[in-house]
C-alpha positions in Angstrom: -167.5 36.7 16.4 -166.8 39.8 18.3 -167.9 40.7 21.8 -167.9 44.4 20.9 -166.7 46.8 18.2 -165.3 50.4 18.5 -167.5 53.3 17.5 -171.0 51.9 17.7 -173.0 54.5 15.9 -176.7 53.5 15.3 -179.1 54.7 18.0 -182.4 53.1 17.9 -185.1 51.2 19.9 -184.5 47.4 19.8 -187.8 46.9 18.1 -186.2 48.2 15.0 -183.4 45.7 15.1 -185.4 42.6 15.8 -188.1 43.6 13.3 -185.6 43.9 10.6 -183.8 40.6 11.4 -186.7 38.2 12.2 -189.5 36.6 10.1 -192.2 37.2 12.6 -195.2 36.8 10.3 -196.9 33.6 11.4 -194.1 32.5 13.6 -194.3 30.5 16.8 -192.2 32.4 19.3 -190.5 31.6 22.6 -189.2 34.4 24.8 -186.7 33.5 27.6 -186.4 35.8 30.6 -189.3 38.1 29.6 -189.0 40.3 32.7 -191.8 42.9 32.8 -192.9 41.5 29.4 -192.6 44.9 27.6 -191.1 43.2 24.5 -193.7 40.3 24.8 -196.5 42.9 24.8 -195.1 44.8 21.8 -194.7 41.6 19.7 -198.0 40.2 20.7 -199.9 43.4 20.0 -198.2 43.8 16.5 -200.4 40.9 15.5 -197.8 39.2 13.3 -196.9 36.0 15.3 -199.0 32.9 15.6 -198.3 32.9 19.3 -195.6 33.7 21.9 -194.8 31.8 25.0 -192.9 34.0 27.5 -190.9 32.4 30.3 -189.7 34.1 33.5 -187.9 32.6 36.5 -188.8 35.4 39.0 -192.0 34.3 40.6 -193.1 37.8 41.7 -192.7 39.2 38.2 -194.3 36.2 36.6 -197.4 36.7 38.8 -197.7 40.2 37.5 -197.3 39.0 33.9 -199.9 36.3 34.2 -202.6 38.9 35.1 -202.5 40.3 31.6 -205.9 39.7 30.0 -205.5 41.6 26.8 -202.9 39.4 25.0 -204.9 36.4 23.6 -201.9 35.2 21.4 -199.5 35.3 24.4 -199.0 32.8 27.2 -196.9 33.2 30.3 -195.2 30.5 32.3 -192.5 29.9 34.9 -189.3 28.5 33.5 -185.6 29.1 32.8 -183.6 28.8 29.7 -181.7 25.9 31.0 -184.8 23.6 31.4 -187.4 24.9 28.8 -190.9 23.4 29.3 -191.6 22.8 25.7 -191.4 19.9 23.3 -188.6 19.5 20.6 -188.8 21.7 17.5 -191.7 23.7 18.8 -190.7 27.2 17.8 -189.6 29.2 14.8 -187.9 31.9 16.8 -186.4 32.0 20.3 -185.8 35.5 21.9 -183.5 36.4 24.8 -183.5 40.2 25.4 -180.6 41.0 27.7 -181.2 37.9 29.7 -178.6 35.2 28.8 -176.1 36.8 31.3 -178.7 36.2 34.1 -178.6 32.4 33.6 -176.3 30.7 36.2 -172.8 30.5 34.9 -172.7 26.7 35.1 -176.0 26.4 33.1 -175.3 28.8 30.1 -174.1 26.0 27.8 -177.1 23.9 28.8 -179.3 26.9 27.9 -177.9 27.0 24.4 -178.5 23.3 24.0 -182.2 23.8 25.2 -182.6 26.6 22.7 -181.4 24.3 19.9 -183.7 21.6 21.0 -186.9 23.7 21.0 -186.1 25.4 17.7 -187.3 23.9 14.4 -184.4 23.2 12.0 -183.6 26.4 10.4 -185.2 28.3 13.2 -183.6 31.5 14.6 -182.3 32.4 18.1 -182.1 36.2 18.7 -179.8 36.8 21.7 -179.2 40.4 22.6 -176.7 41.3 25.4 -175.5 44.7 26.9 -172.0 45.5 26.1 -169.7 46.3 29.1 -169.2 50.0 28.4 -170.9 53.4 28.6 -172.1 55.7 31.4 -175.0 53.7 32.5 -172.7 50.7 33.0 -170.3 52.9 34.9 -173.0 53.5 37.4 -174.3 50.0 37.5 -171.0 48.3 38.1 -170.5 50.4 41.3 -173.0 48.0 43.0 -173.6 45.2 40.4 -170.6 44.4 38.3 -171.7 42.2 35.4 -168.4 42.0 33.6 -167.8 38.3 34.3 -171.3 37.2 33.5 -171.5 39.1 30.3 -168.2 37.6 29.1 -169.5 34.3 30.1 -172.7 34.7 28.1 -170.6 35.7 25.0 -168.4 32.6 25.5 -171.3 30.4 25.7 -172.8 31.7 22.4 -169.4 31.5 20.7 -168.9 28.0 22.1 -172.3 27.0 20.6 -171.3 28.3 17.2 -167.7 26.9 17.1 -169.1 23.5 18.2 -171.6 23.4 15.4 -174.5 23.3 17.8 -175.8 26.5 16.2 -174.8 28.6 13.1 -174.1 32.4 13.2 -176.4 34.3 11.0 -175.2 37.7 11.8 -174.1 40.1 14.5 -175.6 43.6 15.0 -174.3 46.3 17.3 -176.4 49.4 18.3 -177.1 51.8 21.1 -180.5 51.9 22.7 -181.6 55.1 24.5 -182.6 55.1 28.2 -184.3 57.9 30.1 -185.0 58.5 33.7 -187.0 61.5 35.0 -184.9 61.5 38.2 -183.0 59.4 40.7 -186.2 58.1 42.2 -187.2 56.5 38.9 -183.8 55.0 38.5 -184.0 53.5 42.0 -187.4 52.1 41.2 -186.5 50.6 37.9 -182.9 49.5 38.6 -182.2 49.1 42.4 -185.6 47.7 43.2 -186.1 45.1 40.4 -187.7 42.0 41.9 -185.2 39.5 40.4 -182.1 41.2 42.0 -183.2 43.6 44.7 -180.2 45.6 45.6 -179.6 46.7 49.2 -176.8 49.3 49.2 -175.1 50.5 52.3 -175.5 54.2 52.9 -172.1 55.2 51.7 -172.4 53.3 48.4 -175.9 54.5 48.0 -174.7 58.1 48.1 -171.9 57.3 45.6 -174.3 55.8 43.1 -176.8 58.7 43.5 -174.0 61.3 43.1 -172.7 59.5 39.9 -176.3 59.3 38.5 -177.1 62.9 39.3 -174.0 64.1 37.5 -176.0 63.2 34.4 -179.2 64.9 35.4 -180.5 67.9 33.6 -183.8 69.8 34.0 -185.3 67.3 31.5 -184.0 64.2 33.4 -181.0 61.8 32.7 -180.4 60.2 29.4 -178.0 57.4 28.6 -177.1 55.2 25.6 -176.6 51.5 26.3 -174.5 49.7 23.7 -176.0 46.3 22.7 -174.8 43.3 20.7 -177.2 41.0 19.0 -176.0 37.5 18.1 -178.5 36.0 15.6 -178.1 32.2 15.6 -179.7 29.6 13.4 -180.3 25.9 14.2 -178.6 23.9 11.5 -180.9 22.1 9.0 
């Protein structure tokens, strides 16, 4: 297993990746750390899955997600990956979109154990994680350096495979495009997220803004975020 590779070439929306890797037709799906539920909505509205349970630990974001009234095959609940409120072997697929590194360091191994528990034998865990590289990461790490937690997330996945808890089905590496109209939109989407509201001192705020605006064009600012997908299978 590799945490990254040189020269990651594919550029695509993550939907292309998970759609090509996962047997979603008729599947019972669990999403851990669903955030604003953008992926939840896309999967539910595609109409392939039997149902999707989307968990989020941030109470403010969960309250917003729970207001959705147009997703009859989706259910939202409070809960974390390290203590999943579901019975054994309840799901065909477990999804974590860039959320494993948000699990507390001392609970990442427990999260992988819980994922195995709720998966049916032969079920798949799709775990995508941002790679610690690229221009977007260079700005982010000025005020929120995720190098340690991203390495820990990879170590937890690798440990689950090496111990036999899970099997590695495949790894995929790709770039996903990100666009911001201006710094105000970056501030709203990145600095003011409810799960980690960043309060930057004035000098650091100016540094972050200057580094962001160095990428700004009349059409906004575009970045490529490199992503790794570890697709795991529960043995059996």
